[in-house]
C-alpha positions, 0 to 999 in steps of 0.5 A: 500500500502507498499513501499520497504525499503532496506538501512542501514542494514534494509530490509523490507516494510513500510506501511504509513497511509492515515491520521495523524500518531499516532505512529510507529510500527516495527514488526519482523517475526518468525523463519521460515518466513520473512517480507512478511508472511501473518500475518505480511502483514495483521497486518501491513495493519490493523495497518496502517489503524488506523494511524500507520506507520508500518515497517515489516522487515527481521531479519539479519539471514534472510537477510543472507539466504532466508530460514532456521531457525536462529542459537542461536549463532547469536541471538545477531545480530538479536537483533541488527537488531531490535534495528536498526529498532526501531531507523529507526522508531524513525527517521520517527516519531519523538516525537511519540510513537514507538511500537516494536514486532514480531511473535514468534522468532521475538517477543521473541528477541524483548522482550529480547532486551527491557528487556535489554534496556527498553527505546528503545520502548514505547510498546511491541506487541508479537504474538505467543510468543514461551514460550517453544518448543512443548511438552517441558514445562520444557524449558520455556523461561521466564528468561528475563520477570521479567526485562521487563518494557514495556507495553505489548500486547500478542496475543495467539492462544488457540491451539498453541503448544508452550504454553497453554493459562494457561502457557502464563497467568502465564508467563505474571504474571512475567512481572512488567508492564501492560500486556494484553492477547488476546486469539484467540480461535482455533488459532494455532501458525501461527494464520491464520489471514485469518480464525480468527479475529486476525487483528481486535482484535490485533489492538483493543488491541494496541489502547486500551492498548499501547501508541499512539499519538493524534487520 
């Protein structure tokens, strides 16, 4: 079950675990989606089942309009929205670890934010990181990766046109923090959680590789 959150510039859905909370997760959507996308709903439910309080939320650009991609000139506002969501989660789970992340664009903006402010979150979860535009590997979005100090899990589909597995592996080598790559064989950019074991493998990696409270 989830409950609507709409206050202080944060709009999304909160998933509460049945038992004790082991940590918080805030998760943003991709450029063409919103907080109600299939992947976000599936991941939030899977993580909540393991004790996480999960907030899947709409980025500021999506709150301004219901469809269409983000504009590069407004990316800083989206990062500010992510920072606000992390602060909200810190208030929900004082003293517990908080993991931040997102799908594609949402994950990229979260990683850029944590490169600038490494103490904001205790772990980073990226699904379908958009390493470069499809067919343009020379335009790799890696400039900020050497500044990341946050333990990171990346979930990547083997057929994702935004990066090959080899390219993602090389990008993770730039991060001076523990990193884990979860490859979804046959997965494309949307990861299709209804077809592939995306949720189970993501949750397993989060529990194994990222900070959590007592279980």
